[in-house]
C-alpha positions in Angstrom: 77.4 90.6 -58.2 80.4 91.5 -60.4 84.0 91.4 -59.3 84.1 95.2 -59.3 81.0 95.5 -57.1 82.5 93.0 -54.6 85.7 95.0 -54.5 83.8 98.3 -53.8 81.8 96.5 -51.0 85.1 95.3 -49.3 87.0 98.5 -49.8 87.7 100.5 -46.7 85.4 103.4 -46.2 86.8 106.8 -45.0 87.0 106.8 -41.2 86.6 103.0 -41.0 89.4 101.1 -39.3 90.9 98.1 -41.1 91.2 96.4 -37.7 88.4 97.6 -35.6 89.3 95.4 -32.6 92.9 96.4 -32.8 95.9 94.4 -31.6 95.1 92.0 -28.7 96.3 93.4 -25.4 99.6 91.9 -24.2 100.6 90.6 -27.6 104.3 91.3 -28.2 106.1 91.1 -31.5 109.4 89.3 -31.9 111.4 92.5 -31.5 109.8 93.3 -28.1 110.4 89.7 -27.0 114.1 89.9 -28.0 114.5 93.3 -26.2 112.8 91.8 -23.1 115.2 88.8 -23.1 118.2 91.2 -23.6 117.0 93.4 -20.8 116.8 90.3 -18.5 120.3 89.2 -19.4 121.8 92.6 -19.0 120.0 93.1 -15.6 122.1 90.3 -14.0 124.8 91.9 -11.9 127.7 89.8 -13.3 126.6 90.6 -16.9 126.2 94.3 -16.1 129.7 94.4 -14.6 131.1 92.7 -17.7 129.4 95.2 -20.0 130.6 98.2 -17.9 134.2 96.9 -17.9 134.1 96.3 -21.7 132.7 99.8 -22.4 135.2 101.5 -20.2 138.1 99.6 -21.8 136.8 100.6 -25.3 136.4 104.2 -24.2 140.0 104.4 -23.0 141.4 102.6 -26.2 139.3 104.4 -28.8 137.4 107.5 -27.5 136.3 108.8 -30.9 135.0 105.4 -32.0 133.3 105.0 -28.6 131.6 108.3 -28.9 130.4 107.9 -32.5 129.4 104.2 -32.2 128.2 103.9 -28.7 127.2 107.3 -27.3 125.7 109.1 -30.4 123.2 106.3 -31.4 121.8 106.5 -27.8 121.3 110.3 -28.0 117.9 111.7 -29.1 117.7 112.7 -32.8 117.5 116.3 -31.8 121.0 116.1 -30.2 124.1 117.0 -32.3 127.7 117.8 -31.4 131.1 118.7 -32.7 134.0 116.4 -32.0 137.2 116.5 -34.1 139.5 113.5 -34.4 141.9 112.8 -37.2 140.1 113.3 -40.5 136.6 113.1 -39.1 134.4 115.9 -37.6 131.3 114.9 -35.7 128.7 117.5 -34.9 126.9 117.4 -31.6 124.6 120.0 -29.9 123.1 119.0 -26.6 119.5 119.9 -25.8 120.6 120.8 -22.3 122.8 123.9 -21.9 125.2 124.1 -19.0 125.2 127.3 -17.0 122.8 130.1 -17.2 121.8 131.9 -20.4 123.7 135.0 -21.3 122.3 138.3 -19.9 121.1 141.0 -22.3 124.0 143.2 -21.2 126.6 140.4 -21.9 125.3 139.4 -25.4 127.5 140.1 -28.3 130.5 141.2 -26.1 133.3 139.7 -24.1 133.0 140.2 -20.3 136.8 140.1 -19.8 
């Protein structure tokens, strides 16, 4: 058998999985293990209180930094907003609207 024939024999066929048995159940990668350890550490009441205090202190000192570096990365990708501060403009639109949608009669005009 030539090297080319052996390659064709081992090549994946359309519709054939490269790993037919899949990943073993319960096997976690390093990232999931690290996140699990972090979750256990944060879940301790004393640590949670420390984190809450530090976040609140940072929010009071630097609200724009807090919003862009803490809040925005936690928001879904579909979420955007507008926040102006100094020479930076941050766009943010929430997926959830507050209040009721405008009525057909109120669209395009001011109710006042």
